[in-house]
C-alpha positions in Angstrom: 150.4 110.7 110.5 147.4 108.9 111.8 146.2 110.4 115.0 144.2 107.3 115.9 146.8 104.7 114.8 149.6 106.1 117.0 147.8 105.8 120.3 148.7 102.7 122.3 145.8 100.4 123.4 145.9 99.6 127.1 145.6 95.9 127.9 143.3 95.0 130.9 144.7 92.4 133.3 142.1 89.8 132.3 143.0 90.0 128.5 145.6 87.7 126.8 147.1 89.1 123.7 149.3 87.3 121.1 150.4 87.6 117.5 151.3 84.6 115.4 151.8 84.4 111.7 150.1 87.8 110.9 147.1 86.9 113.0 146.1 88.7 116.3 144.6 86.5 119.0 142.7 88.2 121.9 141.2 86.2 124.8 139.2 87.6 127.7 136.5 86.7 130.2 133.7 86.8 127.5 135.5 84.8 124.8 138.2 84.7 122.1 138.6 86.7 118.9 141.1 86.7 116.1 142.0 89.1 113.3 144.2 88.6 110.3 146.5 91.6 109.8 146.6 93.2 106.4 150.0 93.7 104.7 151.9 96.9 105.7 150.7 97.0 109.3 152.5 95.4 112.3 151.3 94.9 115.9 153.4 94.4 119.0 153.0 94.5 122.8 155.0 97.0 124.7 154.7 97.7 128.5 151.2 96.2 128.9 149.9 98.0 125.8 149.3 97.1 122.2 151.1 99.3 119.7 150.1 99.4 116.0 152.7 100.6 113.5 152.8 100.8 109.7 155.8 99.5 107.7 155.9 102.2 105.0 154.4 105.6 104.2 152.3 104.2 101.3 148.8 105.7 101.1 147.3 102.2 101.5 149.3 101.5 104.6 148.5 104.9 106.1 144.8 104.3 105.5 144.9 100.8 107.2 146.9 102.1 110.3 144.1 103.7 112.2 141.5 101.1 111.0 143.6 98.2 112.4 144.1 100.0 115.7 140.3 100.6 116.0 139.5 97.0 115.1 141.9 95.7 117.8 140.6 98.2 120.3 137.0 96.9 119.6 138.2 93.3 120.0 139.6 94.1 123.5 136.4 95.9 124.5 134.3 93.0 123.2 136.1 90.3 125.1 136.0 92.4 128.4 132.6 94.1 128.2 130.8 93.0 125.1 128.6 95.0 122.7 124.8 95.5 122.8 122.4 96.9 120.2 118.8 97.4 121.1 115.9 97.6 118.6 112.3 98.6 119.0 109.3 97.6 116.9 106.5 100.1 116.5 103.2 99.4 114.8 100.0 97.6 115.5 100.3 93.8 115.3 104.1 93.9 114.9 106.0 91.7 117.2 109.1 89.5 117.6 110.1 86.3 119.4 113.0 83.9 119.6 112.2 80.5 118.3 115.1 78.1 118.7 118.0 79.5 116.6 115.8 82.0 114.7 114.3 85.4 115.4 110.7 85.3 114.4 109.4 88.7 113.1 105.8 89.5 112.4 106.0 92.8 110.6 102.7 93.2 108.9 103.7 91.1 105.9 101.7 88.1 104.6 104.3 85.7 106.2 106.5 85.6 109.3 110.1 86.4 108.8 112.6 83.9 110.3 116.0 85.4 110.6 118.8 83.0 111.7 120.8 84.0 114.8 124.5 83.5 114.4 126.1 81.1 117.0 128.2 83.8 118.8 125.4 86.3 119.2 122.6 86.1 121.8 119.2 87.7 121.1 116.5 88.3 123.6 113.0 89.8 123.2 111.1 91.7 125.9 107.5 92.8 125.7 107.3 91.4 122.1 108.6 94.7 120.8 112.1 95.2 122.3 114.9 93.2 120.8 118.3 93.1 122.5 121.3 91.8 120.5 124.5 91.0 122.5 127.9 89.6 121.5 131.7 90.1 121.6 132.2 91.0 118.0 131.1 94.5 117.2 130.8 94.0 113.5 128.6 90.9 113.8 126.3 92.5 116.4 125.9 95.6 114.3 125.4 93.6 111.1 122.7 91.5 112.7 120.9 94.5 114.1 121.1 96.3 110.7 119.7 93.2 108.9 116.7 93.0 111.3 116.1 96.7 110.9 116.2 96.4 107.0 113.2 94.2 106.9 111.0 97.2 107.8 112.8 100.4 108.4 110.8 103.1 110.1 108.6 105.0 107.7 108.3 108.8 108.0 104.5 109.1 107.9 103.2 107.0 110.8 106.6 106.0 112.3 105.9 102.3 112.0 108.8 99.8 111.6 111.9 98.5 113.3 114.2 101.2 114.7 117.3 101.4 117.0 116.5 102.3 120.6 116.5 106.0 120.9 116.5 106.6 117.2 114.5 109.6 116.1 112.5 109.4 113.0 111.7 112.6 111.1 108.0 112.6 110.5 106.5 114.0 107.4 103.1 115.7 107.0 100.5 113.6 105.2 98.4 114.6 102.2 96.6 117.9 102.7 93.3 118.7 101.0 93.8 121.4 98.4 91.4 124.2 97.9 
């Protein structure tokens, strides 16, 4: 039995929830999201809460039960509060800026990197080194932040690169002179 999947999800007052044709629609103060339900999982609203249930005890349906519940919970959180990922750039000469619909990254390469910003995500840069990614879809916010970080992940010798705010990088000792 899924421990996560059986918990009902409380619906805040400002959130509208509906299911039509195996698609879940959630609308809140920050926007609208939808999700297509996989086969074997059903969703209903009972007493101001969303309940996720599986149709059979097949292994595949048991696996999807908790996943679908978590996705719907993240959708409700996204349309009420939103999600934020913060990135930091460390290194001499490394900077970032927003140019129109692109994030311009100067990461010590021979050319600037222009990463397109999706329409439903907002990106702001403070102090040329702090990037803030905001949006209502947790997956899209996390994916955008991971793509930006992948251009120059923090390296272990000097600690240069793009890292999540508060991320600790394990430093290695450099070469030592042998005797």
